[in-house]
N, C-alpha and C positions, 0 to 999 in steps of 0.2 A: 034024863041024861041026854038024849037026842035033842032035846030042846036047848039045853045048854051049849052043845056043840054047834048047833045051827046058829044060836045067838052069837057065838064067838066068831063064827065065820063071816056073819054079817058085819059085825064090829070091825073085822080085819079088813074087809072090802071097803067099808066107809072110811077107815083110817087112811088106806092107800089112796083113795080118790081125793081126800083132803089134802094129803101130802103132794100129790100130783098138781092140784090146782094152786097150791101155795108155791110150788116150784115155778109154775108157769107165771104166776103173778110177780115172782121175784125176777124172772127174766125180761119182763116187759120193759122196765126201766133201762135195761142195758141196750135193748134194741133201739128205743128212742134216742138214747145218747149216741149210738152208732149213726143213726139217720141224721141227727143233728150234725154231727162231725163231717159226715160225707157231703151234706148240704153246704156247710161252711167252706169245705175244701173246693167244691165245685165252684162256689161264688168267688173264692179267691183266685181260682185258675182262670175264671171268666174275666176278672179284673186284670190279671196279668196278661192275658191274651190281648184284651183291648190296649193295653199300654204298649205292648209289643207292636201291635198293629199300627198304632199312633207313631211309635218311634221309627218303625219301618217307612212309614209314609214321609215322615221328616227327613229321614235319610235319603229317600228317593228324591224328594225335593232338592235337598242339598246337592246331590249327585247331578241333577239336571242343571241346577244353577252353575255348579263348577264346570260342567260340560260346555255351557254357553260361554262362560268366561274364558275358557281354554280356546274355544273356537274363535272368540273375539280377539284374543291375544295372537293367535296364529294369523288371522287376517291382518292385524296391525303389523306383525313382523313381516309378512309377505309384502305388504305395502311399503315398508321401510327398505326391504331388500330390492324391490322394483325401482324405488326412488334412488337408492345408492347405485344401482345399475345404470340408471340415466345419468346420474352424475359423472360416473365413471366413464361411460361413453362420450359424454361432453368433453372430458379431459384427455381423450385419445385423438390427438391430432398429428397427422404426418402426411407428407405428400412428396412426389417425385415425378418430373415430367422433362420431356425433351422437345426440340423445336418441331421437327418433321414427324408427322404421323405415318404417312405412307408416300409411295411414289418415288420419283427421282430426286436428285440433289437440289438444294435451294440455297441461294446466296441472298442475305438480307444486308442491304447497305452497299456502298457508303450513302448516309443521308445527311442532310443539311442541319438536322437538329436532334437533340437526344430523343430517343424513341423506345417506349416499352416493347420488350420481346414477348411474343405470345407462345408459350410452350404448349403445343396442341396435343402431343403424344403423352397422355397421362398413365403412368405406370401405378401409382398409388395415390389415393386421396381419401384417407381416412379422416372423417369429420367433415368432408366437402368444404373445406376453407380455401382451397385453391380453385380459381376459375380458369378453365382453358379457353374461354372466350376473350377475357381481358388480359390474362397472363399474370394477375395480382393474386397474392395471397392476403385474406382478410382475417385478422385475429379474432377468434370467436370469444375469448375471454382474456383477462389480464394475466400475464405470466411471462417466463423467459423462453425465448425460441431460438433455435440454431438453424442458420440457413447456409447452404452452399451453392456455388455457381461454377460452372465449367464452360468455357467458351473455346471456339475453334474457328479458324478462318485462314485466308490467304492474304499475305501482306499484313498491314496494320489491322489488330483486331482489339477491341477494348469495350468493356461493359461495366456498369455501375450497379451495385446493390443498393436499392433506394427504400428508405422508410418514408412513407407519405410522399413528401417532395424533397427530402433530404438525401443527398449522396452519402452513403455510409463508407463503402469500400469500392474499390475498382480492380478489376481483372484486366491486365494490359499485356500485349506482346506486339512488338514491331520488328519485322524483317524485310528486307527489300525483295526477296523471293521465297518461294516455298510456302509451306504451311506452318502454322504455329498454334499453340494452345496456351490458355492461362486459366487459373482458378483463383478463388478467394471465398471466404466464408466469415459469419460473424454470429455472435449471440446477442440478441437484442431483446431488450425489455419492452413489451408492447402492452398497450391498453386495448380493451376490447374495441374493435372497429379500426385499428390501425392497419395500414396497408403496406405490403412489402412487394417489391417487384424487381426485375432485372431490366435495365434500360441500356440499350445500345449507345454509346458515345457518338456524338456527331463526327462524321468523317470516317468512322470506322465500319468494318463489315464482318459478318460471321457466315460460315457455311455449315450446312447440316444435311444428312441423308438419313437412310434407314439404320445406318450404324450408330446414330444418335450421339454425335460428339458434343453437342450443346445441351447441358441439363441445368435444371433448377429444382433444388430439394429443400425441405425444411421440416421441422418437427418440434412439437412442444416438449420442453424440458420439465418444467414444473409451474404450477399456477402460484399466483401471488395474492 
């Protein structure tokens, strides 16, 4: 009887061991499958990471290219703005001057021939087209210009507004005694390089002092 019980116990232990070994053998394929799945997932993630890195590098290259393009556009626009400013400054022309700059009164004339008046006291000379040395205005570009002249003197006084060598208009006043003044003006179409001046008529005289009675002014209206 004891032998039978012992034999049964041995059989039971052997059966349990066989069952455990069988269960372990059954679990091994599941572990291998899980490992294969994890390995495949890691490989996929590595491929995706490389793709993202390449895509990020391409985007960075595009961003740098776009930045350079924007910088070039900004530089070109700044150049255009500077050029427009220069053109605008070239179109800003205006001047105003009187005969006597300082000191006491001065009488010019009468003279035997028509003579340019030199307006030495320059109030405004935008564009530097007027010369206080010669008294002449030289058109810097083609356009319509407006000029005005005011003269003052004792007795007979007269002066011409002259374009190059052509007398355009005259300002004239003649009285036997006392002082008198006269004025005139004109809008002229000038080519670049044309010269405009005020010239004292032969036999006439003008008087000026620091009150600046005699003036010559002009400005560009628009270009052509």
